[in-house]
GULOMAR-472283 format. One record per residue (C-alpha): residue in three letters; x, z, y. Coordinates in steps of 0.2 Angstrom, whole numbers, plus 5000, padded with zeros to 4 digits. Last residue first. Layout:
N
ALAXZY;...
END
This chain:
334
ARG439453005611;ALA438352945625;ASP436953055620;ARG438053205621;LEU438553155639;GLN436753135644;LEU436353305637;LEU437853375648;TYR437153295664;THR435453375660;ALA436153545656;THR437153545673;LEU435653495683;ALA434553625675;VAL435853765677;ALA436153715696;ARG434253705698;ASP433953885692;GLU432153875685;ASP432753795669;CYS432053625664;SER433753555658;LEU434053725650;GLU432753695637;VAL433553525632;LEU435253615633;ALA434653745621;ARG434053615609;SER435753525608;ALA436653695606;THR435553745591;PRO435653565584;GLY437553555581;PRO439153535590;ILE439753655604;ASP440753555617;ALA439453555630;LEU438853735627;ALA440253795638;GLN439453705653;THR437853805650;LEU438853975650;ARG439753925666;VAL438153885674;ARG437454055668;ALA438954145675;PRO438654065692;ALA436854125692;GLU437154305687;THR436954375669;THR436054545671;ASP434354485663;HIS435254415647;ALA434454245643;LEU436154155646;ARG437054285636;ASP435954255621;ILE436154075622;LEU438054085622;THR437954195606;SER436754075598;ALA437953925601;THR439354025594;GLN438454065578;GLU437853885576;ALA439553815578;THR440253945566;ALA439153885552;ALA439453705556;ASP441353705556;SER442353665572;ALA441453785582;LEU443053895584;VAL443953755592;SER442553735605;LEU442653915608;ALA444453895613;ASP444053755625;ALA442653875633;ALA443954015635;ASP445253895643;THR443853845656;ASP443354025658;ASN445054085663;ARG444154235670;GLY442454185676;ALA441754345670;VAL440354265660;ILE441654145653;MET442854285649;ASP441454385640;VAL441154225629;LEU442954225624;THR442854405620;PRO441354385609;GLY442254235600;ALA443954305596;ASP443354375579;ALA443054195574;VAL444954155572;GLY445153965573;ARG446953965579;THR446453915597;GLY445254065597;LEU446654175592;ALA447754135606;LEU446354135619;ALA445654295612;ALA447354385613;HIS447654325631;GLY445854385636;ARG446054555628;VAL447754585637;VAL446954535653;GLY445454655650;ASP446554805647;PRO445754925636;HIS446354835621;ALA445054795608;LEU445454615606;ALA447254675605;ASP447054735587;ARG446754545583;LEU448354505592;LEU449354625583;ALA448754555566;GLY449154385572;ALA450954445577;GLU451154515559;ASP450454365551;GLY451754245557;PRO452254145572;MET452554215589;GLU451754115604;ALA450254235607;LEU451454385605;ALA452454325620;GLN450854315630;VAL450354485624;ALA451954565629;ARG452054475646;GLU450254545650;ARG450754725645;VAL452254715656;ALA451254655671;ALA450054795668;VAL451354935669;PRO450855085659;SER451655005643;GLY450655005627;LEU450654825624;GLY452554825627;GLU452654935611;ALA451854795602;LEU453154685609;LEU454454785601;ALA453654785584;THR453454595586;GLY455254565590;GLY455954515572;GLY454854355572;GLY456254235566;SER457154205583;ARG456254045586;ALA454754135594;LEU455954235605;ALA456754075611;TRP455154005616;ARG454554165624;LEU456254165634;ALA455953985640;GLY454254025646;ALA454854175655;VAL456154065664;ASN454953945670;PRO453754075676;GLU455054185685;THR454454365683;GLU455554415668;ARG455454605663;LEU454554595646;VAL455354435641;ALA457154505645;GLU456754665634;VAL456154555620;LEU457754455621;ALA458854605621;GLU458054675606;VAL458154505597;PRO460054495599;VAL460254305598;PRO461754225588;VAL462054055597;GLY461453915586;ASP461353785599;ALA459453815601;SER459753995606;SER460653915622;LEU458853885629;ALA458654065633;ALA460354085641;ARG460053925651;GLN458454005658;ARG459454165663;ALA460754065671;ALA459453955681;ALA458554115686;SER460154185694;LYS460254375695;SER461054375678;GLY460554505665;LEU460154365652;ALA461754285656;GLN462754435653;LEU461954455636;PHE462254275631;ALA464054285636;VAL464254445625;VAL463454355611;GLN464554205612;LEU466054325613;VAL465554405597;ASP465254245588;GLU466954185593;TRP467654345587;GLY466954315569;VAL465454335558;PRO464354405571;GLU462854505564;ALA461654485580;ALA461254675577;ASP463054725580;ILE463054635597;ARG461454725601;ARG462154895596;LEU463754855606;ARG462654815621;THR461654975619;LEU463155085618;LEU463955005633;GLU462355035643;THR462255215637;GLU464155245642;ALA463755175659;ALA462155285661;ILE463155435654;ARG464555405667;GLU463355385681;ARG462355545676;THR464055645675;GLN464555585692;ARG462955635700;ILE462955805691;LEU464755835696;ASP464355795714;ASP462855925714;VAL464056055706;LEU465256025719;ALA464056035733;SER463356195726;PRO465056275724;THR465356255743;PHE467156255749;GLY467456345765;PRO468656475758;ASP469756335751;ASP470856405738;LEU469956405721;ALA468756255724;ARG470156155733;GLY471356185719;ILE470056135706;GLU469655975715;ARG471555925714;LEU471655975696;SER470155855693;LEU468455935689;GLY467655885672;LEU466656045669;SER467956105656;ARG469256095670;LEU468356225680;SER468356345666;GLU470256305663;ILE470656345681;HIS469656505681;PHE470556555665;ILE472256525673;ARG471656615689;ARG471156775678;ILE472956765671;ASP473756765688;ASP472656905693;GLY473257015678;SER475056975683;TYR476156835677;GLU478056845676;ARG479156695676;TYR480956725670;GLY482356745682;SER483356875672;GLY482857015683;THR481056965679;ARG480156855691;GLY478456885700;SER476756835705;PRO476756675695;ARG476056535706;LEU474656425699;LEU473956265708;GLY475456225718;LEU475656065708;SER477256115701;GLU476456275695;TYR475056195686;HIS476356085677;ARG477356235672;LEU475756305665;MET475456145656;ARG477156155648;ALA476856335643;SER475356275634;VAL473656345638;GLY472856445624;SER472656595635;ARG473456725624;ARG474856615617;ALA475256535633;VAL475256695642;GLU476456765629;GLY477656625631;ILE477556635650;LEU478056815652;MET476856955655;
END
């Protein structure tokens, strides 16, 4: 079969067939009397083998080895192809993500595009100082891709950088709340905590609603951060969780401060005092927790808290009695 017919039947151009021959990859079995290349059935099969291996992404050099080296192991080749393909997909995926984030920042000119690229590179820097500068640069009007900012918030371990990133996210307009909600469902406890901390600093009703939902979260740390944020905003639903935190001794001082904010009006003050008193009277409440609950009564205004402190000043537990007596003196001095 001559080269023109081979090209027509195989779909491989005559030019490419000559290229294969120049590389020693394909050798026509014979020549006609006029000197034209003549391909045998085995030559045709080799062409199809070459094209099949090219479709897997092999270079022509690798194809030559695969077809001519008796010691060549197909499994090793396939494993290497899998590795290369995964690396290529990862690189392409990273590029696609970066392009999407640039597009989401809605740049109006090339200067904006370059600023976003620099911002994304700084967010991924190994330098904590560079990441912090990137977060603070949002104050200079740099277009901020919110998705990238949320991702940075959820992975950041350096406290100062994390604070700057949360600040930048809070200034971004609230577009990251849905992504932070996904963070609350992460299997990694640290990611869940970073998500709720960021939500606590986010403005708007959507963030507030997510924090209310978080009061029922199975992770106690998430519940605690949500309760502290809501308590300082005067949301009464946070009260029971704040009391639980005082009993458990987890951020109990902050929880007591948040309770005092909740008790700013008379009705809530009486309700909060009653909740604290009930926990004090509970049989399973241990001695250190009773002291903390007594201390929490200090900043709760109203007659219910005052009467409770008077009674507690005679408590059988000396630590509780002394604490209540001291707190009564402070209340009288106000």
